C-alpha positions, 0 to 999 in steps of 0.5 A: 493478406495476413495483415487483414487477420491482424486487424481482426477482419474475417472477410473483405471485398476487392472492389476491382480485381483483374484476372491476375489478382483473381488468379492469385486468390485462387492459388492461395485458396488451393494452397489453403493459405487464403486467411480471409473470405474474399468477395471479388468484383471483376474490373477491366474490359478483358476480365469482364468479357471472360467472366461473362462467358465463364459465369460467377464463381463460388469456390472453397465453400464460399471462401472466394466468390467472384460475382460482381462487376466494378465499373467507373461512371465518374471521377473524384470530388477533390479533382472536380471529377465527380459528376454533379447535377449543378456546376462546382461553385468555384468552377461554374464551367465544371460539372465533373467527368463522365467516365462511362456513357449511359449506353455502355452502362445499359449494355453492361447491366443487361449482359451482367444480369443475364450471366448472373453478376452484381453490377457495382458502379463507382458513383460519387457525385449526385449526377453520377448516382442519378445516371446509375439509378436511371440505368437500373430503373431502365433495366427493371432490376429486382431488389434481390439482385442487390446491385451496389453504388460504390461511394454514393457520396452525394445524393439528390433528395429526389433520388433517396427513395429510389434506392430503397424501391430498387433494393440498391445497396449504398456502399459508403465510406463515412471516414471521408466525411471530414475530408470531403466536407471541410471548408474547402470542399463546401466552397467548391461544391456549394451548400446544395451538394454538401446538403446531400453528402454522406446521408447514410442514416436517410437510407440505412438500410440498405447501406454498407460501410467500408474503408477505402483500401487495404493500406488505409489508416481509416480501416476501423473508423467507419461506424464512429465517423458515421455516428458522429458525422465528422472526420476520423483522420488525425488532422481532421478529428471533429471536422467539421465542428458539430458534424456534417448534416448532423441530422443524418447521424445514426441514432437508437430511438432518440439517442445517438448511436455513439455518445459523443461525450465518451466516444466523440469525434475527438476520440475517433482512432487516428493512428 
């Protein structure tokens, strides 16, 4: 936990905490040894069932908050597990993996809302994003509930406006833009899917950027990678050349949020 403070972080989101992890956070809080604010998302059937009975927790004047549920709707892009609306270009029989049925997700949303929890599904492919939005729409969620789509890497154009209408937060990782949109992925997914990849400017706000994990080298690169639309890892700096879907880069008026000549993709931190 001390590493977070060395990185200059004052708060973190644990996107998938089990009962054991939450218990550790509570012990650190009681001992006044929790160095950052923690927003924990409960993950796992047993943990969610317990918290459905217990309700949300706000402890230590908000230093530890347990008020979200993390569930998995699809898989990852690299393994062709992300659910796509159309088959993968290099595997016409594959459209990804459905990790949770619509019926089960509908039931979870209903129970979570009654208990006062935010629902945050892992959705990477455009089909998974659509299934999540359909479920939130069926539940008639309100913008103030601020449910989240974790990753939201590929979104079909027709679904973009639905996020704003329902107040759904897109929780993205722009550091993956180079890794996910290089020549290999473009061949695997097809241009249709890539054209909807990491379109963070299109629906910002509401959008939240976060690094992919506590041990990731990418922890500080979200904003520059989003602004330059290119990868931040050492081996992927500036990939793809010119940026992926460059029209979705952040801008201030008619000017880029990040001047690529001074803080361009070649200089995105890579260590």
